[in-house]
C-alpha positions as CSV (number, residue, x, y, z in Angstrom):
1,X,92.1,70.9,91.6
2,X,89.0,73.1,91.0
3,X,85.6,71.4,91.2
4,X,83.0,71.7,88.5
5,X,80.1,73.9,89.4
6,X,77.6,71.1,89.3
7,X,79.8,69.4,92.0
8,X,79.7,72.5,94.0
9,X,76.0,72.5,93.9
10,X,75.7,68.8,94.7
11,X,78.1,69.5,97.7
12,X,76.0,72.4,99.0
13,X,73.0,70.0,99.1
14,X,75.1,67.5,101.2
15,X,76.2,70.2,103.7
16,X,72.5,71.5,104.0
17,X,71.6,68.0,105.1
18,X,74.6,67.9,107.6
19,X,73.3,71.3,108.9
20,X,69.8,69.8,109.8
21,X,71.5,67.1,112.1
22,X,71.3,68.1,115.7
23,X,74.8,66.6,116.3
24,X,76.3,69.0,113.8
25,X,74.5,72.0,115.2
26,X,75.5,71.2,118.7
27,X,79.3,70.8,117.7
28,X,80.5,74.4,117.4
29,X,83.7,73.3,115.7
30,X,82.0,71.1,113.1
31,X,79.1,73.8,112.6
32,X,81.9,76.3,111.7
33,X,83.7,74.1,109.4
34,X,80.5,73.1,107.4
35,X,79.2,76.6,107.3
36,X,82.6,77.8,106.2
37,X,82.7,75.3,103.4
38,X,79.1,76.1,102.2
39,X,80.0,79.8,102.2
40,X,83.0,79.2,99.9
41,X,80.8,77.2,97.4
42,X,77.9,79.5,97.1
43,X,79.7,82.1,94.9
44,X,80.7,79.3,92.5
45,X,77.0,78.1,92.1
46,X,75.6,81.5,92.0
47,X,78.0,82.8,89.3
48,X,77.7,79.6,87.4
49,X,73.8,80.0,87.3
50,X,74.1,83.6,86.1
51,X,76.6,82.6,83.5
52,X,74.5,79.9,82.2
53,X,71.5,82.3,81.9
54,X,73.7,84.9,80.0
55,X,75.0,82.4,77.6
56,X,71.5,81.1,76.9
57,X,70.4,84.7,76.2
58,X,73.4,85.3,74.1
59,X,72.6,82.3,72.0
60,X,69.0,83.6,71.5
61,X,70.4,87.1,70.4
62,X,72.9,85.5,68.0
63,X,69.8,83.8,66.2
64,X,67.9,87.2,66.1
65,X,70.9,88.7,64.4
66,X,70.4,86.5,61.4
67,X,66.7,88.0,61.1
68,X,66.8,91.4,59.1
69,X,63.7,92.5,61.1
70,X,65.2,92.1,64.5
71,X,69.1,92.7,63.7
72,X,69.3,96.4,64.8
73,X,67.3,95.7,68.0
74,X,69.4,92.6,68.8
75,X,72.8,94.1,68.2
76,X,73.0,96.3,71.1
77,X,71.7,93.5,73.5
78,X,74.2,91.0,71.9
79,X,77.2,93.4,72.6
80,X,75.9,93.9,76.3
81,X,75.6,90.1,76.8
82,X,79.1,89.4,75.3
83,X,80.3,91.7,78.0
84,X,78.4,90.1,80.6
85,X,79.5,86.6,79.8
86,X,83.2,87.8,79.9
87,X,82.7,89.3,83.2
88,X,80.9,86.3,84.6
89,X,83.5,83.9,83.2
90,X,86.3,85.8,85.0
91,X,84.2,86.0,88.3
92,X,83.7,82.1,88.1
93,X,87.5,81.6,87.5
94,X,88.2,83.6,90.7
95,X,85.4,81.6,92.5
96,X,86.9,78.4,91.4
97,X,90.4,79.2,93.1
98,X,90.7,76.6,95.8
99,X,89.9,78.2,99.2
100,X,92.8,78.9,101.5
101,X,92.3,77.4,104.9
102,X,93.5,80.7,106.4
103,X,91.5,82.9,104.4
104,X,90.1,85.8,106.7
105,X,92.7,85.3,109.3
106,X,94.8,87.9,111.1
107,X,98.4,87.5,110.4
108,X,101.8,88.0,112.0
109,X,104.6,89.7,109.8
110,X,108.0,88.9,110.7
111,X,110.8,90.8,109.1
112,X,114.5,89.9,109.8
113,X,117.7,91.6,108.5
114,X,119.6,89.2,106.3
115,X,122.9,89.5,104.5
116,X,124.3,93.0,104.4
117,X,125.1,94.1,108.0
118,X,123.7,97.4,109.2
119,X,122.3,98.1,105.5
120,X,120.2,95.0,105.8
121,X,118.7,96.2,109.2
122,X,117.9,99.7,107.7
123,X,116.3,97.9,104.7
124,X,114.3,95.7,107.3
125,X,113.1,99.1,108.8
126,X,112.0,100.5,105.3
127,X,110.0,97.3,104.7
128,X,108.4,97.5,108.0
129,X,107.3,101.2,107.3
130,X,106.0,100.1,103.8
131,X,103.9,97.4,105.2
132,X,102.6,99.7,107.9
133,X,101.6,102.4,105.4
134,X,99.9,99.8,103.1
135,X,97.9,98.3,106.1
136,X,96.8,102.0,107.0
137,X,95.6,102.6,103.5
138,X,93.3,99.6,103.9
139,X,92.2,100.5,107.4
140,X,93.8,97.3,108.8
141,X,95.0,97.5,112.5
142,X,98.7,96.9,113.3
143,X,100.0,96.0,116.7
144,X,103.8,95.8,117.4
145,X,104.7,92.5,119.1
146,X,108.4,92.3,119.2
147,X,111.4,94.3,118.0
148,X,115.2,94.1,118.0
149,X,116.2,97.7,117.1
150,X,119.2,98.7,115.2
151,X,120.6,102.4,115.1
152,X,123.0,103.4,112.5
153,X,124.7,106.6,112.3
154,X,125.3,108.2,108.9
155,X,128.4,110.1,107.8
156,X,126.7,113.3,109.0
157,X,126.2,111.9,112.4
158,X,122.4,111.4,112.0
159,X,121.0,108.2,113.6
160,X,118.9,106.2,111.3
161,X,116.5,103.5,112.6
162,X,116.5,100.0,111.4
163,X,115.7,96.4,112.9
164,X,117.5,93.3,113.3
165,X,114.0,91.8,113.7
166,X,110.5,93.1,113.9
167,X,107.2,91.3,114.4
168,X,103.7,92.8,114.2
169,X,100.2,91.6,113.9
170,X,97.8,92.8,111.1
171,X,94.1,92.5,111.7
172,X,91.8,92.8,108.8
173,X,89.5,90.5,106.8
174,X,91.5,90.7,103.6
175,X,95.0,91.0,105.1
176,X,96.1,87.3,104.7
177,X,94.5,87.3,101.1
178,X,96.6,90.5,100.0
179,X,99.8,89.8,101.9
180,X,100.2,86.0,102.0
181,X,102.7,86.1,99.0
182,X,105.1,88.5,100.7
183,X,107.0,85.6,102.3
184,X,110.6,85.2,101.0
185,X,113.9,86.9,100.6
186,X,113.5,90.7,99.6
187,X,116.8,92.0,98.1
188,X,117.8,95.7,98.0
189,X,120.4,97.3,95.8
190,X,121.4,100.8,96.6
191,X,124.2,103.1,98.0
192,X,124.4,102.8,101.7
193,X,124.3,105.9,104.0
194,X,127.7,104.7,105.4
195,X,129.2,104.3,101.8
196,X,131.7,107.2,101.0
197,X,132.7,105.9,97.6
198,X,129.2,106.0,96.3
199,X,129.2,102.2,95.5
200,X,126.0,100.3,95.1
201,X,125.7,97.4,97.7
202,X,123.3,94.5,97.8
203,X,121.8,93.5,101.0
204,X,118.6,91.4,102.0
205,X,115.8,91.0,104.5
206,X,113.6,88.1,105.1
207,X,109.8,88.4,105.4
208,X,107.4,85.6,106.7
209,X,103.8,85.9,106.7
210,X,102.2,83.6,109.4
211,X,98.5,83.3,110.0
212,X,97.5,83.7,113.7
213,X,97.1,80.3,115.1
214,X,93.9,79.2,117.1
215,X,94.0,76.7,120.1
216,X,92.6,73.9,117.9
217,X,95.5,74.0,115.4
218,X,98.2,74.6,117.9
219,X,98.1,73.1,121.4
220,X,101.0,74.2,123.6
221,X,101.2,72.4,126.9
222,X,102.8,73.9,129.9
223,X,105.2,71.0,130.3
224,X,106.7,71.6,126.8
225,X,107.7,75.2,127.4
226,X,110.5,76.8,129.5
227,X,109.6,80.4,130.7
228,X,112.5,82.8,131.6
229,X,112.4,86.4,132.6
230,X,115.2,88.9,132.5
231,X,115.9,92.7,132.5
232,X,115.3,94.4,129.2
233,X,118.2,96.0,127.4
234,X,118.3,98.8,124.9
235,X,115.9,101.7,124.6
236,X,112.5,101.6,126.3
237,X,112.7,104.0,129.4
238,X,113.6,103.6,132.9
239,X,110.8,101.4,134.1
240,X,111.4,98.9,131.2
241,X,115.1,98.6,131.9
242,X,115.0,98.4,135.7
243,X,112.5,95.5,136.0
244,X,112.5,91.9,135.1
245,X,109.7,92.4,132.5
246,X,111.4,90.8,129.5
247,X,110.2,87.4,128.6
248,X,111.9,84.5,126.9
249,X,109.9,81.2,126.0
250,X,111.5,78.1,124.7
251,X,109.3,75.4,123.2
252,X,111.4,72.2,124.2
253,X,110.0,69.8,121.5
254,X,110.7,72.0,118.7
255,X,113.5,74.0,119.9
256,X,111.9,77.3,118.9
257,X,112.8,80.3,121.2
258,X,110.8,83.7,121.3
259,X,111.5,86.6,123.4
260,X,109.6,89.8,124.0
261,X,110.6,92.9,125.9
262,X,108.8,95.8,124.4
263,X,106.2,96.2,127.1
264,X,106.7,97.4,130.7
265,X,104.3,94.4,131.9
266,X,105.8,90.9,132.1
267,X,102.2,89.5,131.6
268,X,101.8,91.5,128.3
269,X,105.2,90.4,127.0
270,X,104.3,86.7,127.8
271,X,101.0,87.0,125.9
272,X,102.8,88.4,122.9
273,X,105.6,85.9,123.0
274,X,103.1,83.0,123.1
275,X,101.1,84.5,120.0
276,X,104.4,84.6,118.1
277,X,105.4,81.1,119.2
278,X,101.9,79.7,118.2
279,X,102.3,81.2,114.7
280,X,105.8,79.8,114.3
281,X,104.6,76.4,115.2
282,X,101.7,76.6,112.9
283,X,104.1,77.7,110.0
284,X,106.3,74.8,111.0
285,X,103.6,72.3,110.8
286,X,102.5,73.8,107.4
287,X,105.9,73.6,106.0
288,X,106.3,70.0,107.1
289,X,102.9,69.2,105.4
290,X,103.9,71.1,102.2
291,X,107.2,69.0,102.0
292,X,105.0,65.8,102.0
293,X,102.4,67.2,99.6
294,X,104.3,69.3,97.1
295,X,101.4,70.1,94.8
296,X,99.4,71.7,97.6
297,X,98.4,75.4,97.5
298,X,101.9,76.6,98.8
299,X,103.4,75.7,95.5
300,X,101.0,77.8,93.5
301,X,103.0,81.1,93.1
302,X,106.4,80.6,94.6
303,X,106.9,78.2,97.4
304,X,106.2,80.7,100.2
305,X,109.3,79.6,101.7
306,X,111.2,82.5,103.6
307,X,114.5,81.2,101.9
308,X,113.3,82.0,98.4
309,X,114.5,85.2,96.8
310,X,111.3,86.7,95.7
311,X,111.9,90.4,94.9
312,X,114.6,93.0,94.1
313,X,114.3,96.7,95.1
314,X,116.7,98.6,92.9
315,X,116.9,102.3,94.1
316,X,119.2,103.8,91.5
317,X,116.8,102.6,88.8
318,X,113.7,103.1,90.9
319,X,112.9,99.7,90.0
320,X,111.0,96.8,91.7
321,X,111.2,93.4,90.2
322,X,109.2,90.3,91.5
323,X,111.2,87.3,90.2
324,X,108.4,84.8,90.7
325,X,106.1,86.3,88.0
326,X,108.5,88.4,85.8
327,X,106.9,91.6,87.0
328,X,108.9,95.0,86.9
329,X,107.5,98.4,88.1
330,X,109.5,101.7,87.9
331,X,107.8,103.2,90.8
332,X,110.0,102.0,93.7
333,X,109.8,105.3,95.5
334,X,105.8,105.2,95.7
335,X,106.0,101.4,96.7
336,X,108.1,102.2,99.7
337,X,105.5,104.8,100.7
338,X,103.1,102.0,101.0
339,X,101.5,102.2,97.5
340,X,101.7,98.5,96.8
341,X,98.5,98.2,94.8
342,X,100.1,97.4,91.5
343,X,102.5,94.9,93.0
344,X,99.8,93.1,94.8
345,X,97.4,93.2,91.9
346,X,100.0,91.5,89.6
347,X,100.4,88.7,92.2
348,X,96.8,88.2,92.4
349,X,96.5,88.1,88.6
350,X,99.3,85.5,88.5
351,X,97.3,83.3,90.9
352,X,94.2,83.7,88.8
353,X,96.1,82.7,85.7
354,X,96.6,79.3,87.2
355,X,92.8,78.6,87.1
356,X,91.8,76.9,83.9
357,X,90.7,79.5,81.2
358,X,88.0,77.1,79.7
359,X,84.9,77.4,81.8
360,X,82.6,74.4,81.0
361,X,79.4,74.7,79.1
362,X,76.1,73.8,80.7
363,X,76.2,70.3,79.3
């Protein structure tokens, strides 16, 4: 639940008192948490102060409008202040959205082929390229962590690249903010390359957005993991396929298994596999917490659960439909080229709609 701006101002005073205590300043973790909370509250108070001032000035101009001598002069100012109040109300609603604990984090994007055989793998590849292009347009860095490739030959003998699974990291301050709602089942309807009768098939791929975990959130002890090495298979070149560079890590308590074979170095594969394992463990912890507290942030717009069908990509109609918010866009070709702005903006607006529209008056 959003706090009142006056409560935010009071909380900032409390945090400022904490920041003056030596025991807080000397504790890096506590200092980071206090500073982060304070930074999240400042926009609420600053915007509220500006809104209160604009509302007060608007009230004064309304009184001047009733005076014939000042009506013409006040009319233009009155219109300007009305627009300013509307802008600040929207800004305050955005600021009042409860902060996400993973805001500003790098993320791991995991895409897996679902039902639909080879066509699902090809669609997973299409989603991977869509996200990479979208990231490029925002100047976010992407790093491939793990792949399980799939090559499908079309009727003409041309090989087409897809994925059984692909995991990559996205580094960028706003990456989690804009991509966090992509988790779930993405369904595609189109004529597969291997379909000779021209029939439309339905396939699916699963996307999971996972914040990169830090050591404080996920502590993996050596005794809890089993580390295996093996010879990589599939494409990758002579040096990859002839050495035991591939890595498989099993987290014994949870049963989670991660493997990576893309790098020539066993050390690099292990580092990437540990990063994926940490993110999956953090996701597992969060899912368990959300199950106990169903009203928490994960229930805001869709559950964020990777088993929830969130979107349909209909190629014959050039249509994309997001089922969570009832949003439809007939620009699928552009979306698949990475032009996701309208889709992401619609989801952000849906989140904003959950914030109360009635901004409290000063009293």
